[in-house]
C-alpha positions as CSV (number, residue, x, y, z in Angstrom):
1,E,14.7,103.3,151.7
2,E,15.7,100.1,149.8
3,M,12.1,99.4,148.9
4,A,11.6,103.0,147.6
5,L,14.7,102.5,145.4
6,T,13.5,99.1,144.2
7,T,10.1,100.6,143.4
8,A,11.8,103.3,141.3
9,E,13.9,100.7,139.5
10,L,10.8,98.7,138.8
11,S,9.2,101.7,137.1
12,Y,12.2,102.6,134.9
13,L,14.0,99.3,134.2
14,D,12.7,97.2,131.4
15,D,13.5,94.0,133.3
16,R,12.0,93.4,136.7
17,K,14.6,90.7,137.3
18,M,17.3,93.4,137.4
19,A,15.5,95.4,140.1
20,F,15.1,92.3,142.2
21,E,18.7,91.3,141.8
22,H,19.8,94.9,142.7
23,L,17.8,94.8,145.9
24,G,19.4,91.5,146.9
25,Q,22.9,92.9,146.2
26,R,22.3,96.2,147.9
27,T,21.1,94.6,151.2
28,G,23.7,91.9,151.3
29,L,21.3,89.8,153.4
30,D,21.0,86.1,152.6
31,G,17.2,86.2,153.5
32,V,16.5,89.1,151.1
33,K,18.6,87.4,148.4
34,A,16.6,84.2,148.8
35,V,13.3,86.0,148.6
36,M,14.4,87.9,145.5
37,T,15.6,84.7,143.9
38,S,12.2,83.1,144.6
39,L,10.4,86.1,143.0
40,I,12.7,85.9,139.9
41,Q,12.0,82.2,139.5
42,A,8.3,82.7,140.1
43,E,8.1,85.3,137.4
44,R,10.2,83.2,135.0
45,Y,8.1,80.1,135.4
46,G,4.8,81.7,135.7
47,T,4.2,80.8,139.3
48,P,2.0,83.3,141.2
49,M,4.3,85.4,143.4
50,G,1.9,85.1,146.3
51,T,2.3,81.3,146.2
52,A,6.1,81.7,146.1
53,L,6.0,84.1,149.1
54,R,3.7,81.8,151.1
55,V,6.1,78.9,150.5
56,M,9.1,80.9,151.6
57,A,7.2,82.2,154.7
58,Q,6.3,78.6,155.7
59,E,9.9,77.5,155.2
60,N,11.2,80.4,157.4
61,R,8.6,79.5,160.1
62,D,9.7,75.9,160.0
63,M,13.4,76.9,160.3
64,R,12.7,79.2,163.3
65,M,10.7,76.5,165.0
66,A,13.5,73.9,164.5
67,E,16.0,76.4,165.9
68,A,13.8,77.1,169.0
69,E,13.3,73.4,169.6
70,K,17.1,72.9,169.4
71,K,17.7,75.6,171.9
72,A,15.0,74.3,174.2
73,A,16.5,70.8,174.0
74,A,19.9,72.2,175.1
75,L,18.4,73.7,178.3
76,P,19.1,71.8,181.6
77,P,16.1,70.0,183.1
């Protein structure tokens, strides 16, 4: 539903940045806000969005792995 609304906003708003910001605000999720911020910055600085998304995906994988290792280290032997 949120993606459909964002797609509609992208088609009628002059500024894509506003549509991305609205999606982050509507969801209220930190992860979505971070992705939208990255997309806004990628567009502003001319970085390919695919590159920005790959970097964010790798960072998220690294964070999940660190969290899993932390939990595993806390387990009794």
